[in-house]
N, C-alpha and C positions, 0 to 999 in steps of 0.2 A: 276166267280168262279160259280159253280153249285149251288142250293139251295138243302138243305135238304129235303127228301121226307115229307109230311104232311097227315097224314091221316084227312081228312076232316069229315067223317062219324062218326069216334070214337069221335071227337073232339065235333060234334052236339049232340051225346047219352050222352057223358060227361056231358054237360052243360045242356041239359034237366033232366036228372037225378037229377041235382043239383036246379033244379026250374026255369030254364029259358026257356020261350015259345019256341016253334020249330022254329017258324019264325026268332025269335032274334036270336038263336043259329046259325041257318044257315047265317043269316047277320054276324054275329062275325066270324064264319069259313071263310066265303067270304072275311073278311075284313084282316082275320089274313093271308090269301092264299095269298090277293095281297101285305100286307105288306112284307110278306116273298119272294114274288117274284122280288119286287122293290128293297127291302133293300139287301145287300151284306153280308151275314152271312157265316163266313166259317166254312167249313167242317171239319172232322178228316183229311181227305184226303188231304183237301187243307193245312192245318197247317202241314200233315206230309211233303208235297210237300214244303211248304215253308221252313221248318226246313232244310229238304235236301237241298234246293238251298242256305240257309245260311251258312250253313256247308261247301258247295262247294266253296262259295265267300270267307268265313272265310280262306278256304284252300289256294285258289287263292291267297288272300289278305296276308296269311302267306309266302307264296310262292314268290310273287312279292317284299316282305318286305327283305326276305333273299335274294333275287337277288340285290335288292337295296343294303344292306350290304355287300354283295360280290362286286357291283360296287364299294362302298365306301372303301372296303379294297383295290381293285387293284388301285384305283385313290390314295388313301393313300402311296402305293408301288410306284406308278408314281411319285408321289411328292416327296418323300423321295428318288427316284432314281435320279430325275431332281436336287434335293437339293444337292445330294452329288454329281453330275456330276459338277453344279455350284460351289460346295466347291473346287472341285478339279480344275478346272479350275480357279477359282480365286486364288487357292495357285499357280498353275502354272505360272499364270500372276505376281504374287507377287513375286515369286522365280526369275522370268525373270527380273523384275525390280532391285531386290537385285543386280543380276550379272551385270545388266547395269550401276548400280550407283556403284559398286566397281568397274568395268573397268574403269569408268570416274574419278573416285577418283584416281585410280591407275594413269592412263594418266596425271592427274594433277599432282600429286605426282612427275611422270618422269618429265613433263614441268616443275615443280617449282624446282627440283634439277637441271635440265640443265640451268635454269634461273640463280640460286645460283652460278653454276659453272661458267658461264659466266661472272656473276656479281664479282666474286672473281679473276678471270683472268685479267679483266677490272681494277679491283682496284689494283691488283697486278702491272699490267704494268704501272698504274698512279703513282703508290707509286715508282716503279723503275725510271720513268722520272722524278718524284719530287727527288728522291735521287741524280740522274745524274745532273739536275740543280742546288741542293744545292751544290754538291761537287765541279762544275763547277763555281757557286758564291763564294764559300771558295777559291777555286784557285785563282780567279781572286782578292778577298781581299787580300790573301796572297799574291800575286803579288804587288799587289796595296800596302801593306803594307810594303815588302820589299823594293819597290822604295821609298816609305816616308822615311825610315829608311835609305836609301843610302842617299838621299835628306838632312837628317837630320844631317848624318855624314858629307857628302859634308860640310852644313853648319856648323857644329861643327868645321871642318878642318879651314874653311875661318875664323870663329870666332878665333880660337886658333890661326891662323897665325896673325889676325889683334890686337888679345890681345898681341902677343908676340910682333907686331910690336910696339904697343902702351906701351909695359913695356919696349921693349928696349929703345924706345924713352923718356920712362920717365926715364929710369935710365940713359940714356945719358944727360938728361936734368936736370936731378938731379945731377949728376956728375959735369955738367957744374956749376951748379948752388953754388953747394958746393965749387968749385974751385973759385969762384967768390966770394964768401964770406968768402973764405979764405984768 
């Protein structure tokens, strides 16, 4: 920064007017000049320049902040779009899985219905076979019972014949006994 202009002659005169010796006033003026030249004192021009640069930096910073806000808004939009795309993709996958599960359930239903139909047919077949066997067993039992009845009738007939013979013999013996007794 350039230093401000310093009038040493005027300064020495002011000091001597106030009672300081001329040599001392010149020494003080020389010391003040050295201090002023070695120190960095801002001038009005330096301050104006600094203020202008700060305003420009402030505007640049505001512009960058606005750009960052704009970038954040763009990123927000991108993220929302990605989320919506993901959401749609997940919904589509869920719907596809639902369709698959429904298809599998329908296939299982069809298989179960077929299995039940086949099982019913097998059971009906087995029941019919059992009916035939039971009917055959009943027929065989009836034939056997008829045979037993026939045997019982034959036994009855033989028993009746024997009883008749025993009765005839008994009657004949009784008549002979009664004749003998008489």
